[in-house]
C-alpha positions in Angstrom: -2.0 27.3 -3.3 -2.8 26.8 -7.0 0.8 27.4 -8.0 2.0 24.8 -5.5 -0.6 22.2 -6.6 0.3 22.7 -10.2 4.0 22.1 -9.6 3.2 19.1 -7.4 0.9 17.6 -10.0 3.5 18.1 -12.6 6.0 16.2 -10.4 3.4 13.5 -9.9 2.9 13.1 -13.6 6.6 13.0 -14.3 7.1 10.4 -11.6 4.3 8.3 -13.1 5.8 8.5 -16.6 9.3 7.5 -15.2 7.7 4.6 -13.3 6.0 3.4 -16.5 9.3 3.4 -18.3 11.0 1.6 -15.5 8.3 -1.1 -15.4 8.5 -1.7 -19.1 12.3 -1.8 -19.4 12.9 -3.9 -16.3 10.5 -6.5 -17.4 12.2 -6.7 -20.8 15.6 -7.2 -19.1 14.4 -10.4 -17.6 15.6 -13.6 -19.4 13.2 -15.2 -21.8 10.8 -14.1 -24.5 7.2 -13.0 -23.5 6.0 -15.2 -26.4 7.2 -18.3 -24.4 4.0 -18.0 -22.4 2.0 -19.2 -25.5 4.4 -21.9 -26.5 4.9 -25.5 -25.6 8.4 -27.1 -25.1 8.4 -28.7 -28.6 7.2 -25.6 -30.4 8.3 -25.3 -34.1 10.1 -22.3 -35.5 6.9 -21.3 -37.3 4.9 -21.4 -34.0 7.5 -19.4 -32.3 7.4 -16.8 -35.0 3.6 -16.6 -34.9 3.6 -16.3 -31.1 6.2 -13.5 -31.2 4.2 -11.7 -33.8 1.0 -12.1 -31.7 2.6 -10.5 -28.5 4.8 -8.1 -30.5 8.1 -9.3 -29.0 9.6 -9.4 -32.5 9.4 -5.6 -32.8 12.3 -3.3 -31.6 12.0 -2.5 -27.9 11.4 1.2 -28.6 8.5 0.3 -30.9 7.1 -2.0 -28.2 7.3 0.8 -25.7 5.5 3.3 -28.0 2.7 0.8 -28.6 2.3 0.1 -24.9 2.4 3.8 -24.0 -0.3 4.5 -26.6 -2.5 1.7 -25.2 -2.0 3.0 -21.6 -3.0 6.5 -22.7 -6.3 4.9 -24.0 -6.7 3.1 -20.7 -6.1 -0.2 -22.4 -3.7 -2.4 -20.5 -3.9 -5.2 -23.1 -5.1 -8.8 -22.8 -3.7 -11.6 -20.8 -1.5 -13.9 -22.8 -2.9 -16.9 -20.9 -6.6 -16.3 -20.5 -7.2 -13.8 -23.3 -9.2 -11.5 -20.9 -8.7 -7.8 -20.8 -6.4 -6.8 -18.0 -8.0 -3.5 -16.9 -11.5 -4.9 -16.1 -9.9 -7.8 -14.2 -7.8 -5.3 -12.1 -10.9 -3.2 -11.4 -12.7 -6.3 -10.2 -9.8 -7.4 -8.0 -9.5 -4.0 -6.5 -12.9 -4.7 -4.8 -10.8 -7.0 -2.5 -7.5 -5.2 -2.3 -8.8 -1.7 -1.6 -11.3 -2.6 1.2 -8.6 -4.8 2.8 -6.1 -1.9 2.7 -8.4 0.8 4.0 -9.9 -1.3 6.8 -6.4 -2.5 7.9 -4.9 1.0 7.7 -7.8 2.6 9.6 -7.6 0.0 12.4 -3.8 0.3 12.5 -4.1 4.1 12.9 -6.6 3.8 15.7 -4.6 1.3 17.6 -1.3 3.1 17.1 -2.8 6.5 18.2 -4.1 5.1 21.4 -1.1 2.8 22.2 1.5 5.4 21.1 0.0 8.2 23.2 -0.3 5.9 26.2 3.3 4.6 25.7 4.5 8.2 25.6 2.8 9.2 28.8 4.1 6.1 30.5 7.6 6.3 28.9 9.5 6.1 32.2 7.5 3.2 33.6 7.9 -0.5 33.0 4.6 -0.6 31.1 5.8 2.1 28.7 9.1 0.3 28.1 7.2 -3.0 27.5 4.9 -1.4 24.9 7.9 0.2 23.2 9.6 -3.2 23.1 6.5 -5.0 21.8 6.3 -2.5 18.9 9.9 -3.3 18.0 9.1 -7.0 18.0 6.0 -6.3 15.8 8.1 -4.6 13.2 10.7 -7.3 13.1 8.3 -10.2 12.6 7.5 -11.0 8.9 3.9 -10.3 7.9 3.5 -13.7 6.3 4.6 -15.5 9.5 2.0 -13.6 11.5 -0.6 -14.6 8.9 0.3 -18.3 9.1 0.2 -18.1 12.9 -3.3 -16.5 13.0 -4.5 -19.1 10.5 -3.2 -21.9 12.8 -4.8 -20.4 16.0 -8.0 -18.7 14.9 -8.9 -20.8 11.8 -7.6 -24.3 12.4 -7.6 -24.6 16.2 -10.5 -22.3 17.3 -12.4 -22.4 13.9 -13.5 -18.8 14.4 -12.7 -17.6 10.9 -12.1 -19.1 7.4 -8.4 -19.7 6.7 -8.7 -18.2 3.2 -10.7 -17.6 0.0 -13.4 -15.1 -0.6 -17.2 -15.5 -1.1 -18.2 -16.4 -4.7 -20.7 -13.5 -4.6 -18.1 -11.0 -3.4 -19.6 -8.0 -1.6 -23.1 -9.1 -2.4 -22.5 -11.3 0.7 -21.1 -8.6 3.0 -21.0 -10.7 6.2 -19.1 -13.5 4.4 -16.7 -11.0 2.8 -15.9 -9.4 6.1 -15.4 -12.8 7.7 -13.0 -13.7 4.9 -11.1 -10.4 5.4 -10.9 -10.6 9.2 -7.6 -12.7 9.4 -5.9 -10.8 6.6 -6.8 -7.5 8.3 -5.5 -8.7 11.7 -2.3 -9.8 10.0 -1.7 -6.4 8.5 -2.8 -4.5 11.7 -0.3 -6.5 13.8 2.6 -5.3 11.7 1.4 -1.8 10.7 0.2 -0.7 14.1 3.5 -1.6 15.6 5.3 0.6 13.1 2.9 3.5 13.5 3.1 3.2 17.3 6.8 4.1 17.2 6.1 7.3 15.3 3.1 8.3 17.4 5.1 7.7 20.6 8.1 9.8 19.4 5.9 12.7 18.2 3.9 12.7 21.4 7.0 12.7 23.5 8.3 15.8 21.7 5.1 17.6 22.3 4.8 16.6 26.0 8.3 17.9 26.6 7.7 21.2 24.9 7.6 24.5 26.7 4.2 25.6 25.4 2.6 22.5 26.7 4.2 23.0 30.1 2.9 26.6 30.1 -0.6 25.4 29.2 -0.5 22.9 32.1 0.8 25.6 34.4 -2.3 27.7 33.6 -4.4 24.8 35.0 -5.1 22.6 32.0 -4.9 18.8 32.4 -2.3 16.9 30.4 -4.9 15.4 28.0 -6.7 18.8 27.6 -3.5 20.7 27.0 -2.4 18.0 24.5 -5.6 18.2 22.5 -5.8 22.0 22.5 -2.2 22.9 21.9 -0.2 19.8 21.0 -2.3 17.6 18.8 -1.6 19.6 15.6 2.1 19.8 16.2 2.3 16.1 17.0 0.3 15.2 13.9 2.7 17.0 11.5 5.5 14.4 11.5 3.0 11.6 11.7 1.1 12.7 8.6 4.3 12.5 6.5 4.8 8.9 7.7 1.1 8.0 7.2 1.5 8.4 3.4 4.4 5.9 3.5 2.6 3.6 5.8 -0.6 3.6 3.7 1.4 2.8 0.6 3.2 0.0 2.6 -0.2 -1.3 3.7 -1.3 -1.5 0.1 1.8 -3.3 -0.9 1.6 -5.5 2.2 -2.0 -6.4 1.3 -0.8 -7.7 -2.0 1.5 -10.1 -0.1 -1.1 -11.1 2.5 -3.6 -11.9 -0.3 -1.3 -14.7 -1.4 -1.2 -16.2 2.1 -5.0 -16.2 2.4 -5.7 -17.0 -1.3 -7.8 -13.8 -1.8 -8.8 -12.9 -5.3 -7.1 -9.5 -5.2 -4.1 -7.9 -7.0 -1.7 -10.1 -5.1 -2.9 -13.4 -6.6 -3.1 -11.8 -10.0 0.5 -10.6 -9.8 1.7 -14.0 -8.5 -0.1 -15.9 -11.2 1.2 -13.5 -13.9 4.8 -13.9 -12.7 4.4 -17.7 -12.7 3.0 -17.8 -16.2 5.2 -15.0 -17.7 2.0 -13.1 -18.5 3.5 -9.7 -19.2 0.3 -7.7 -19.6 -1.0 -8.8 -16.3 2.3 -8.1 -14.5 2.6 -4.7 -16.1 -1.0 -3.8 -15.4 -0.8 -4.7 -11.7 2.5 -2.9 -11.2 1.2 0.1 -13.0 -2.0 0.4 -10.9 -0.2 -0.1 -7.6 2.5 2.4 -8.6 -0.3 4.9 -9.5 -1.9 4.5 -6.1 1.4 4.8 -4.2 2.2 8.1 -6.0 -1.3 9.4 -5.4 -1.0 8.5 -1.7 2.3 10.4 -1.5 0.8 13.4 -3.2 -2.2 13.6 -0.8 0.1 13.1 2.2 2.3 15.9 1.1 -0.6 18.3 0.6 -2.2 17.3 3.9 1.0 18.0 5.8 1.3 21.5 4.4 -2.3 22.2 5.2 -1.8 21.1 8.9 1.5 22.7 9.5 1.3 26.5 9.7 5.0 26.8 9.0 4.4 25.5 5.5 1.6 27.9 4.6 4.0 30.1 2.6 4.9 27.0 0.6 1.3 26.5 -0.2 1.0 30.0 -1.5 4.1 29.5 -3.6 6.2 32.2 -1.9 9.0 30.0 -0.6 8.4 26.8 -2.7 
């Protein structure tokens, strides 16, 4: 167990370092100088030189990289070129919107997908089962931003049940207002994410329902639901757990997109604003934090899958890893 976790943590660290390098290099390959964010159109050569010196873009790229890596190691993500505020505290503040939105949406998606996926599997050969399967395919195909716009038009503009966007000025000090502001974004993500998860739950459930050991349990007198919970739930959850890590990461990235639709003050609006203003520290900071969370999610999902699946116990002990 310890040996496996040590190797997996080493791989996690290596992946994060490679991601840092990729973020830095790819941003520097974009046309334009980061110093342009501080300059007007009619800037003089002296002003251009001063701006380049301020942001460090006049240094060789390898030296810029070393400076940035050193700052990251000190948990310093720099200061915004535009506002002059420190990037890390602003990211931490905005995570107060992005993280609750992600976790609430993912939890509801998992609950909906578990119920609908199991029901669709048990009714796989009926018209209702085929209809549910078809609806899940449609939910996957529809763009998330289009669903958000549709929900705004129906529930906010027509029925006036929820606000169409923004977030309370007091944040979570006003929990009722915060939850109302997150309702439509959450429903938007759930509509897409639950459709995707439903397919995996349905497929895993079908495999278990058709298994010999479940038929044997039912032959001994157990009901279908009782036999599934007692003997099939763990086996059905193994393939789903591996997908949950991907889906949770997708929910986080989807939340960043949805925040732009609903003008929420989360990481999405910070990233969009940073791209518009060529604010490299803000862009790098948001990409770095989201990449970190995605890697952590993948790590936890991998460990959870091995804890649940008895066939991977030898891997946990390091014998066959």
